[in-house]
C-alpha positions as CSV (number, residue, x, y, z in Angstrom):
1,M,180.6,176.2,3.9
2,N,182.3,173.4,2.3
3,A,186.1,172.9,2.8
4,M,187.1,175.3,0.2
5,G,185.4,178.0,2.5
6,F,182.6,178.6,0.2
7,G,179.1,178.3,1.6
8,Y,175.9,177.7,-0.2
9,A,173.0,178.8,-0.6
10,R,169.9,177.2,1.6
11,G,169.0,173.9,-0.4
12,W,171.1,174.5,-3.3
13,K,174.5,172.3,-4.2
14,P,175.8,173.0,-8.2
15,K,175.1,170.0,-10.1
16,L,178.1,167.6,-11.7
17,S,176.8,167.2,-15.7
18,R,178.6,165.9,-18.6
19,R,178.7,167.4,-22.4
20,P,176.4,165.2,-24.0
21,E,179.7,164.4,-26.9
22,A,182.0,162.5,-24.3
23,E,179.9,159.6,-23.0
24,E,181.0,156.6,-24.2
25,P,179.2,154.5,-26.6
26,P,177.7,151.2,-25.1
27,P,180.4,148.0,-24.7
28,T,179.0,145.7,-27.2
29,L,179.1,148.9,-30.0
30,I,183.2,149.1,-27.9
31,D,183.1,144.9,-28.6
32,K,181.6,145.0,-32.3
33,E,184.8,148.2,-33.9
34,Y,187.6,147.0,-31.1
35,P,187.1,143.4,-31.3
36,F,191.1,142.2,-30.2
37,Q,191.2,142.2,-26.3
38,V,194.5,141.5,-24.6
39,A,193.7,140.8,-20.9
40,L,196.9,141.3,-18.6
41,H,196.5,140.4,-15.0
42,C,197.2,144.0,-13.1
43,E,200.5,143.3,-11.5
44,D,202.3,142.6,-15.2
45,V,200.2,146.2,-15.7
46,G,202.5,147.7,-12.9
47,L,205.5,146.0,-13.6
48,H,205.4,147.8,-17.2
49,F,203.7,150.0,-16.9
50,D,205.7,151.9,-19.3
51,R,206.0,149.5,-21.5
52,V,201.7,149.1,-21.3
53,G,201.1,152.5,-21.7
54,F,203.3,153.5,-25.1
55,L,202.8,150.2,-26.2
56,S,198.4,150.0,-25.9
57,K,199.1,154.5,-27.5
58,T,201.6,153.3,-29.8
59,L,198.7,150.7,-31.5
60,G,195.4,151.9,-31.4
61,C,194.1,150.8,-28.6
62,Y,191.7,152.0,-27.5
63,R,191.4,154.6,-25.1
64,L,189.9,153.8,-22.3
65,N,190.1,149.9,-20.7
66,R,187.6,147.6,-18.1
67,N,188.5,146.3,-15.4
68,V,187.7,142.0,-14.5
69,Y,187.8,140.1,-11.6
70,V,188.2,136.6,-10.7
71,H,188.0,136.7,-7.7
72,P,191.0,137.8,-6.2
73,D,193.0,138.5,-9.0
74,R,192.3,141.9,-11.6
75,Y,192.8,142.0,-14.8
76,I,193.3,144.6,-16.9
77,V,191.7,144.7,-20.8
78,Y,193.7,146.2,-23.9
79,M,191.1,146.5,-26.6
80,F,192.6,146.8,-29.9
81,A,190.6,147.4,-33.8
82,E,193.4,145.1,-35.4
83,Q,194.2,141.6,-34.6
84,R,197.7,142.9,-36.1
85,N,198.1,145.5,-33.6
86,A,196.9,143.3,-30.1
87,E,200.0,140.9,-31.3
88,C,202.4,143.1,-31.4
89,F,201.1,144.4,-28.2
90,L,201.1,141.2,-26.1
91,K,204.3,140.1,-27.4
92,P,207.1,141.9,-25.5
93,L,205.3,141.3,-22.7
94,T,205.4,137.3,-23.1
95,G,208.6,137.9,-23.8
96,N,208.2,136.7,-27.1
97,G,209.3,139.7,-29.2
């Protein structure tokens, strides 16, 4: 029995699968379609979480972002299709807007 109290037949466990349309395109295609990328330190994202979320949705940021680790720091990369949107995203977060 599992934690929920349901038992499985011997040797059988449910398989989780993703729908084919839910799969992500390769990173090279994402880079091609969203070439303007802004990296923010994860602590800055935490301090301005609501603002970052609002701006990324409003300015057409790619729906997923990337994490980049440069020991010991972690950065979150936001990707935009247009340069002006990436610049507008960055201005209020750097105090230039």
